[in-house]
N, C-alpha and C positions, 0 to 999 in steps of 0.2 A: 137303811140299805136301799139302794135303787136297783130294782131287779132288771132294768132294761136301760141301755144307753143307746139312744138313737142318734147316730152321727151324721145321717144324711141331711143335707140342707133342704129347705122347702123347694119343691119342684113344680113347674107349671103343668106338667102332665105326669101321669102315673108311670113309675119306672117299670121296665120289663126285666130287670135283673135285680135279684135280692141276695144279700149276703147275711147269713146268720152265724154269728160267732158264739160258740158255747164256752162259757168260762173265760179263762185268761189266755185263750189262743190268739194272741195278736197276730194278725195275718198281713194285712196291708191297709193302707188308707185308700178306700175306693173313690172313684170319681163322683162328681155331684149327681150324675144320673143313675147311680146305684143306691138302692135302699140298703143301708147297713144297720143291723141290729146286733147288739151284744147282750147276751142273756147270762144271768148269773144264777138262775133257778131252773131246774129241770122242769118244773111245773109250767113255766112260761113258754116252753118250747112249742107245745102243741097249739097254743092260742096266741102266738106272737103276731099274727096277721088279723086278729079278730076285731081290733079297734077298741078293746076294753081298756079303760084307764089310759096309761101312757104308751100303749102298744100301737103299732102302725095299723092303719086301715088299708087293706088291699082288696081290690075287686077279684072275684073268682075268675079263673082262667085268664089271668092277665100277666103272669110271670113266665117269661121264656126260659130264663136261666136262674136256677136257685142253687147257691153254694152253701153248704153247711160245713163249718170248720170246727174241729175239736182236737185238743191234744190227746194223745194216747192215755195219759194219766188221768184225764178228766172224763174219759169216755163213759165209764160205768156210772158215774155220778151225774153226768149232764145229758147224755144221749138217751132220748126216750124213743124206742123203736116204734111205738104207736103214734108218735107225733106226726110222722110222715103221712099216715092215713088222713089225718086232719088237714095237713098242709097241702096235700096233692091236689085238692080242689082249686087251689090258687094257680096251679101250673097249667099252661096252655096244652090242650090235647093236640096230638099230631106233630108238635114241634118243640114242646117244652122238655127241658132236661133238669135233673136234680143230681148234683155231684156232692158226695160226702167226702171231705178231706180228713183223713186220720193222720194227724201230724206226729212225726217222730222227732227225736232230738236227744239232748242230754238226759231228759227225763225218761227215755225208753222208747220202744217201738211198738206199734200196734200189733196185737196178736191175731192169729187166725180166728179166734173166737169172736173178736171184735168185727172182723171182716164178715164173718158168717151172720152176725146180728144185723149188720148194715144190709147185706144182700137180702136177707129175709124181710127186713123192713121196707126195702125198695119194692120187692115183689108184692108184699101185702098192701102197699099203697097203690097198686095197680100200674107200677112202672116196669118196663122191660129192662133188665140189666144189659147195659151196652158195653161197659168196659170196666176192667180193674187194672189200674196203672200203679206200678210200684216205682217210687223215686229212689235215687241213689242213697239218700239218707234213711231209707226204710219207711218213709211216709207212703200212705196208700190213698188213692183216689178212686172211689167207686161211683160210676155214673149210670143213671137209669133214665130212660126216655118214656115220656107219657104218650102212648099211642092213642089213636083216635078212639073216642068213646063209642062211636058208631061206624059202621061200614058204609059210609057214603062220602062223596066228595063235598068239599066246602064250597 
């Protein structure tokens, strides 16, 4: 079993957008300048940017936009709330965002318990909850922003 499917092509510079797909939540085929990782193990979630084995190596504070996509039925098996704490160091301070997409569909809709778990994980990762968007199909997108680590201008 391959725990990680890296679909992004080799890029000349490091991407500033990353897409982590948990389980079989096929979302979209990203453009070549987006790092796209598909994880089939909850354990790989927190270390997917660490460079271990076949995982992607990403520099700290380099990602401007991180999307995490998971089906509502895969949420409890695939989403690790503590993983965002590990992954937040890769998100740029002051301008970086993390969006968690809880996908609904014929398999069901995300519950409020799932939303609460994501909210808590965003806050525990040092992100400020920016928005909770509900789509017509019942899918939910929670977005957090990484504020500056220090109170000084860059």
